[in-house]
N, C-alpha and C positions, 0 to 999 in steps of 0.2 A: 662249171655249168654244163649240163648235158645238152648237146645241141640237137635240135629236132632233125630227124631224118639222117643223122650222121652217126656212124658207129665207131668213131675214133676221136681223138682229142687234139689233132693237129690243127694249126691255124690256117685252114684253107680259106678261100674267099667266102664260101658259104658259112663257115664257122665264124669268121670275123663279122660278117653281116649279121649273123644271129646274135652274137655277143653285143654288138652295137645296138641293134634294134630291140632286143628283148632282155639283155643282161641287166644285172643289178650292180651295185657299187663294187662288190667283191669280184665279179666277172670282169669289170672294167679295169680294176687294179691288176688282175692277172694278165689281161691283154697288155696293159702298160708295161708290166714287168717283162713280158715276152718281147715287146718292142725294144726295150732297153737292152735286152740280152742278144737280140737279133735284129739289127737295124734294117735288114732287108724286108722285114715285115711292114715298115713304113710304106713301101711301094704297094703292098697288098691292101693296106688300110686305105691308101689314097684311091686305089682302083675301086674299092667298094663304095667310098664316100663321094667321089667326084660326080657321079650321075645325080646326086641329091643336092648339089651345091646351090641350085636356084629354087629349091623347094622350101618355102618358109616353114612348113610343117615338119620337116626332117631335121629337127634341131639336134638330135643325137648324132646324126651323120655329119652335120655341119661342125659340131664340136670336135669330132675326131679329125675332120679335114683340117681345121685350124690347128689341132695338135700336131698333125703331120707337118704342116707348113712351118710351124714354130720350132720343130725339133729336127728338121732335115738339116744335114750338114751343109754349110755354105759351099757353093761350087767354086 
């Protein structure tokens, strides 16, 4: 996915937010694969999604927040 206003393909906070908010199935699959390869991205995904936790209309962000919570390594 070509991210709006970004000229690179790294998973910055803005890029993650863009994938979650505007991405399609393939974009989400790529983000999931990136998270599986680099578990540190879970923290970034959580930072992007946490502010939307109480917004009932932000279902995409809530989905990814639940994904983070379910896949975070036990402490």
